[in-house]
N, C-alpha and C positions, 0 to 999 in steps of 0.2 A: 413276214409272212401271214397270210389272211387266215381267217378262221377256219376256212374250207381246207386250205393246204395243211394246216396244224391237224384237223380232224382225219382227213385221208393219211397223213403220215403215221398218226396212232394207229389207224386201223390197219396199214401194211405190217406194223410192228406186231399186231395181234395174230394177223394170218399166219406170218413166218413163224412166230412163237409157238403157236397151237398145232401147226403142222409138224414142226420137229418134236414137241411134245407127245403127239398122239402116237408117233411113231416110236419113240423111246418107253412109252408107258406100255404100248400094246406089246413091244417084244419082252420088256420086263415082266411083265404080267404072264406072258406065254411060257415064257422059260422057267420064271420064278415061281410058278404055281400058285398065283395071286389072282384072284378072281376082282378083288377091290381096284388092283392096277388096271386090269382090263375094264372096269367100270369106269376108271379114269380116262383110260384111252378113247372109250365110247364118247365122253362127255367133250373131251378135247377135239373129238372128230366133228361132233355137231358145233363145237366153238368155230372151227373153220368156216363152215357154211354160215354160221350166223355174222361172222365178221364180214364175209362177202356181201352180206345182205346190208350190214352198217354200211359198207363202202358205198353199194349202191344208192342207199337212202341219202347217204351225205352229198354225193354228187347230184342224185336228182332233185333234192331238196333245195339245192342252191342254183338251180337254174332260174334265170331272170323272170320277172313278171312278164305275161303275155295276155294277149286278147282273152282268152279262156281263163286265165288263173292272174287276175289283176293284182292279188295279194301275194304271188309267187307260189312255190310248190313246197313250202315249209312243212306242210301237213302229211308230207311222205315219210317224214323221219318218224313220230309217233306209231304210223302204221307198220313200219318196218320193226319197231320195237316189238309190237304185237306178235309178229311172226317169230322173233326171237324168242319170245317167251313161249311159243308154240314148240319150238325147237327143245328148249329146256325142259318143259314139261314131258315132251316125248322121250327124250334121254333118261328122264328120272324115273318114268314108268318102265322103260326097257331094263335099266339097271335094278329096279326093286323086284321086277319079276324074275330075272336072272338070278339074283342074290337069294330069293326065297327057294327057288329051285335048287341051288348048290348048297343051301342050308341043309337040304334034306337028302343030298348025295354025299357020300363018304368021299374024300379026297386027300392027297398028301399035304403035308404042313409048306407054308411059302418058305422060299430061301430067304436067308437073313441078309444076302446082299440088297434085296429089294428095298429095306429101310434106308439104305445110303441114296439109292436112287430117289425114293419118296422125299429124302431131306433136301435134296438139291431142287427137286420139282416144286417143295412148298415154299422155298426161298424165292424162286425165280417167279413163281405167280402173286406171290404178293408183291414183289418188285412191279411185276406188270399192272397189278391192280392200281398201284399209287401212280404209275406213270400215265395210264389210259385216263384215270379218274381226274388226275390234273389237267389234262387236255379237254376232258368234256366239259369241266368248270371253266376253262378260259375261253371255250367256242360257245357254250350253253347248249350243247348237244344231247338230246336225251337218249338217242340210240347209241352215242359213244360211251354214255353214262352205264348203258345196260350192258356194253361190251365190257365194261370196267368189271361190272358186278360179276360177269360170267369168269373173269380171272380170280375174283375173290371167291366164288363158289368152288371153282376148281382147287384152289388152295384148301379149302375146308375138307373137301372129298378125299385130298391127299392126306390132310391131318388124321382125318377117320381112318383111312387106309393103314396109316402109319401105326396107329393105335392098335388096330385089330391084328395086324401081323405081329407086332411086339407082343401082344397077349398070347397069339398062337404059338410064338416062339419059345416064351417065358414059359408057359403052362404045359406046352407038348403036347402029346397025344391026346385026343379027346376034345381038344380046343381048337381043332382045325377050322372050324366055322365061323371063328371070330373074325376073320377076315371078310366072309360074307355078311356079317350082321354090320360089320363097318360100312360095307358098300350099301346097304340097306338104310342106315341112318343118313349116309350121305345122300341119297336119293330124296330122302324127306327134306334135308336142307336144301337141295336144289329147287324143290316146290316151293319153300318158304321164300327163297331168293327172286322166284319168278313172281310172286306178289308183289314184293318190294319193287321190281322193275315195271310191272304191269301198272301199278297204281298211279304213279305220277304220268304215265303216258296218257292213260285214260283222262286223267285232268286236262291235259293239253289238248286233246282233241273236244274236250266239253267245255274248253273255255273256263275252266275253273280259275277263280282269282286266288293268286300264290305269291303276289308280287308286291307286297306293301312297301318294302325297302325301296323298290324301284320308283313307286308311285310317291313316295316322299321325296327322291331325288329330282324327279320332274318338276314336282311343285316348288322346290327350293330353285331350281335352275331357270322356272319359269318367271320368277320374280326379279331376275336380274335382267329381263328384257324389258326396254324402254317401251312404256304404255301399258303393262299388264300389271293390273291393280291386285289380282288375286286368282285362284283356280277354284273351279268346284268338282264336278265329277270328272273322274280320271280312270277309265277302263284299259285294261292291258289284256292281249291275247298273245300267246307265244305260239309261233310257227316256225318250227325247224331251230335254228340258232338266231332268230330275230323276234323282237316284240314289236307288236302293232299297238299305237296308242289312240284313243279317243279322249280328247281333253276339252274341258269347259274353260274358257278364259275369261276372267272378268276386265272390262276397260271403261273408260271414261264415257258415258252415254251420250254426249254431246259432240263427239268426234263423226267425221264423215264415215260413210260405207267404204270408201276407198282407204282412209287411213285405218279403219278397222282391219281391211284386208291385207294391208301391207304388215301391220302389226302380228297378224296371224302367221304371215309367211315368215318374217323374221322369227317368230317363236319356232315355228317347225324347224328351220334351218338350224337355229340354236341348239334346240334338243338333240337333232341328229349328229350334230358337230360334237356335242359335250357328252354322248351317250352312244357310241359307234354302233351297239347291237341293236338300237331302235329301226324298225324299218320303215312302214306306212305310219303316217300321222295326220291325224284329223283333228282340226281345231275349230271348236264351235265358240263363237264370241258371245260372251252374255254382257249386256249394259250394266253399268254400276250406278 
């Protein structure tokens, strides 16, 4: 299975799971008098749309290079990640606004059975986080990683809702708003997670150097190629699920231009064979 197929499969898993959870949370919140659950349902609904964006980003970013995009379409992935962060910030803002409004409005205590619903949701969302995060690491997908953190933030908001409802039920009348305070806390956590998702995507767009381990692996593999005496500069840019490499390699200064050209091609082919996630490779030959 290719990286694209793995990522697409993980995204469909997220879309189906979030759709079912949004319905369950919404109904449980409505009939169980819990705004924290309704807030959870709002977040799950935005997660559906963001997962659809992830799906689009993965498919588009894996389109082959063309005349107008010689390095491929990989940069679409971090751009989609920015849109996902926008969805998260919007949902957090809505949840915070409604929570504050409900805190100021008297209402009934949540139903006790909502705790069982939340317990199941927490376990499922944490499982979903681990599944999607594993796939994001396998495929080097930044947007899939953002989708995984959606599941984790959803689990945290559900934990906050669980605590809030439990406090309201245990302490009884006068503590009905504990549920709403939990939703307000959850909105703050969603905003914090938004930053954690946004930061690496920004680094990818800005060609920030974050790949020391990969650089070292490239240097080690390069020395196994006949004719390569050593390496100098090595720059790496991430685009989608691939890494583009600019490498300066040292060869014997007395060889012909053609021999140097052939060594460079051999080095390029070796790197792409040994490290499948490498895309474009530019080799600059330095005389030793």
